[in-house]
N, C-alpha and C positions, 0 to 999 in steps of 0.2 A: 814094313815094320817102322821105318823112319817116319813115314807119313802119319802113321797112327800115333807115334810118340809126339810129333809136333802138334797134332790135333788135340791130344790130351793136354799138353801144356797150354795151348791156346784156350781151351775150355776153362782151365784153372785160372788163367789170367782174366778172362771175361767175368768169371764168377767173383773174383776178388774185386774187380772194378765195379761190378754191380753192387756188391756189398758196401764198398766205400762210398759210392754214389748215394745209396740208400741212407747211409749214416749221415752224409753231409746234407741230405735233403730232409732229414728228420725235423719235424716242427719244433721251433724254439719254444721253450717254456714261457707261459704267459704270466706266471706269478713267481716271485713277487714283482711289484711295479716300482718304478723309480720314486725317490723321495719327492715330496710336493714342491721343494725348492732346493737351491744349492745349500750345502752344509758340509763342514769339515771339522775335524777334531771332536766328533761325536762318537757315540757308541751305539751298537745294535746287538740285541740279545734275543734268542728265541723265547717265546712265552706262549703257552697254551696253544701250540700249533701255528701261532702267528709270529710277528716280529715287533719288538719294542725298540724305538729309536729315542735317544735322550741326550741332552747336552750338546756341546759343540757350538760353532759359530755359524749363524745364519745371516740374516740381514744386518749389514754393518751399520745401517742407519738407526737401528733399534738401540735403546739405551744400554741394554745388557747383551746386545748382539744375538738375542734369542737363545742365550746359553742355558736357560732353565727349561726350555720347551721339551715336552714329551709327546711322541707320536706313536700311534698303534695301527698296525696293518693286520687285520683279521685274516684267518686262513681263506685264501681264494679271493679276497677283496681286491677291488680295483682302485681304491682310494684310501690314503692314510687319514686317520682321525686324531684330533687333539685329545690328549689326556692330561692329568694333573701335572703341573710344573714341578720340577725338582725344588727342593728346599733352598739350595744354593746354586750359584752360577758354576758351571763346570765346562771346561774345554781342555783338550789334550790330556784327558784323564783316563781312568781305567774302569773296568766293570767285570763282573763274573756272575755265574749262576750256581747256586748251591741248593740242591733238593727242590728245583723248580722255581726258586725265588731269585729275582734279579737284584743285584747290588751295584750301586754307583759308588766309585771310589775316587776321592780327590779332596784332600784337606780333611774332610769328614767321610763317613760311610753312611749311605742311605739305602734302604731296601724299599722295593716297590710292592705295595699291597694291592694286588690286582682286584680283589673283591671290593675294597673300599675306594679304589682309584686314588691312592695317596702315597706319597713318599714319607717314610718314617725314619727318624734318626737312629742309627745303630751305634756310631762312634762320633763324639763331638769333634768339631774342627780344632786343628792345632797339633794333632799327634802324628799326622801323616803328611807326606809331600802333597802339594796342591796340583802339580801337573808334570808332564814330561817323564813319567815313571813307567815301569812295567808292572803288571799285576796278573795274578792267576789264582784260581781256587784249587785247593787240594785237601783231601781228608776233612772237609767241612770247615776249612779256615781260608782266609784270604792272605796272600803273600804279596808284598809291595816292595819294589827295589828301585833305588835311584830317584831321579827327578829333582824338582826344585821345591823348596819350602821346608824340608826336613832339616833339623839342627845337626844331626849326626849321620855318619856313614853306617848304614845298617840295612839288614833285611827285616822289614817290619811284618809281623804276623798278627792278624786280627781274628779274634774269636767272635764270630757273629752271634753267638748265644748271649754273651754279656757285654760285647763291645770292647773287651779288654785288648790292649795293644802291647806287644812286647817286641824287643829287638833280639835277633839271632845273628850269628856270624854270616856276613855276606860272602860271595864268591871271592877267591884269591885275587888280589890286585884291584878290587873295587875301591874307589875313593870318592870323597865328597865332590859333587859336581858332575859325576858320570850320570848319563841319562839316556832315555829312549832305548833301553834294552828290550829284547824280545823275551818275555817271561811266559812260559806255558807249562802245563802239567801233561806229561806223557807217560803212560804205563805206570802210574802211581809214583812218579818222581817229578821233581821240579827242575825245569831246564831254563838256564839263563844263557842267551845267545847275543853276541855282538854288543851293541850299544855305542854311544858316542863318548869318547874320552873327554872329560871336563876341562882338560888343559890344552890338548892338541886339537880338539874338535874333529878327530878322525874316527871313522867307523871301524870298530874292532872285529876281529875274526875269531874271538874266543868262544868256546862252547863248554859250559859247566853244567853238571847235573848234581843235585842234592839228594843223596840217598840216605840209608840208615847209618852208614859210616861216615857221613859228612860229604864234602864236596870232592868231586873227581872230574878230570878233564875228559872230554870226548872229542872226536875228530872235528876240527874247525870247519866252518862253512867255507866254500871256495872264495867268497868275497866278503868284505866287511859289510855287516848288516846292521840296520838300525830302524826303529819303528816309525819315524816321522814320514818317510817316503815309502812305506811298505804296507801292503795288504797282507795280513798273516792270520792264519787260523789252523786249528787242529781238527783233523778228520780221522777217526780211528786211531791208529798208532803212528800217524804221520803228521808232521808239521809242514804247512805250505807257506812259502814266503814269496811275494811278488813285489819287487821294488825297483829302485833306480839301477841296480846292478843285475837285473835279470829275474828269472824265476827259478825257485829251488824247492826241493822237497827233502825233508829229513825223515828217514824211516827209522823209528826207534827200535824196532825189532832187529833190523840189520845193523843199526848204528852207522849208517852211511848217508851222505848227501848226493842227490841227483839233480841235474839241470833240467829245467822245464822251459817252455816258451814264455816269453814276457807277456805282460797283460796289455801292453800298448803304451800310451802316453803316461808320463809320470804324474802321480797323484800325491798330494800332501794330506796326511791324516785321513785316509778313507776308513770306512767301517766294513766289517765282513760278517757273513753269516753262512753257516753250512746247513743246507736243506736238500733233502731228496738227492743225495749223491752229487751235489753241486756246491761249489764254493762261490758265493755271491759277493760282489763288491758294490756297495751302495754309498754314493756320495764321495766326497774328497775334493780338494781344490785342484782343478785341472788348469794348468797355465795356458793362456792364449786362447781360451774358448769362452764364449758367452753362453749363459744359461746351461752350464755344464752339470746337469743333474745326472751324475754318472750311474750307470747300471751295467755291470759286466758279470758273466757267468763262466766258471771253469768246470768242465765235466770231469768229476773225479774218477769215473770208470774209464772213460776214453782218454783221460789225461790231455785234454785239449780245450781251447776256448771255443765257446759257442757263438754263433752269429745270432744276435737278438734282433727282433723286428724294430724298426725305427719307432721311437716313442713320440707321442704327441707333445708339442710344446705348449 
């Protein structure tokens, strides 16, 4: 009897080990591929099954640091292709997608016309902060909070149909100079998390959500969070944040934060994309490495980082 029980337990252990080995040996995804060169402070959004990369800082020797460049990675393609430049220079800015249209946000608002391969002005420059802000799309509008370049402390709302901009009440405690908040839409509500205090320059642990009745507080993240050194993206009802203070997931359905494995070395202003149940980090300034065209993938189903094949230099 005892021998049979031990054999049964051994069989279960062997099966589990085989399953784990099979998972770890699963082939790494071959797409998307790394950006063609180093870039940080840029944005990446999904478009027609591929990825659109725009803005940010590339070659420091270029007059505008390549901050107007746009790159397109077609579905399954092994090489990024140049597309029409942004109308203005953008870095450390924001972006969003509404009804399949990509918007670049920073001082002005531009939308990308994929058929014409052209960026079109939606809102002229001067009404919105130029950089260091948080932005998200909700109910067909753009929401912009914090940053540098705005004259007042406010939550700015942009109607992309006519380009009109209006101010609405910001979260409690928000002040001029506060910047780098995490701003995301989850389950039909606007979430504002962390950010850098404009006076103390300390990362905050606050978590506010804007619903039909105004702003209300939610459980604070375990650590102070801010966008400059974070890769962050929404997948389903969850927000994922990987930064200098570790990895975290906020489940909007549960209203709770959970700790995840860190992404590795610290990155400044990387871009993220969610594709095929994976969160991808593309680009970002990685301190202490040459030719650091960053490419990392987090498996959303397995909740683990994938081992990617070494890329060609």
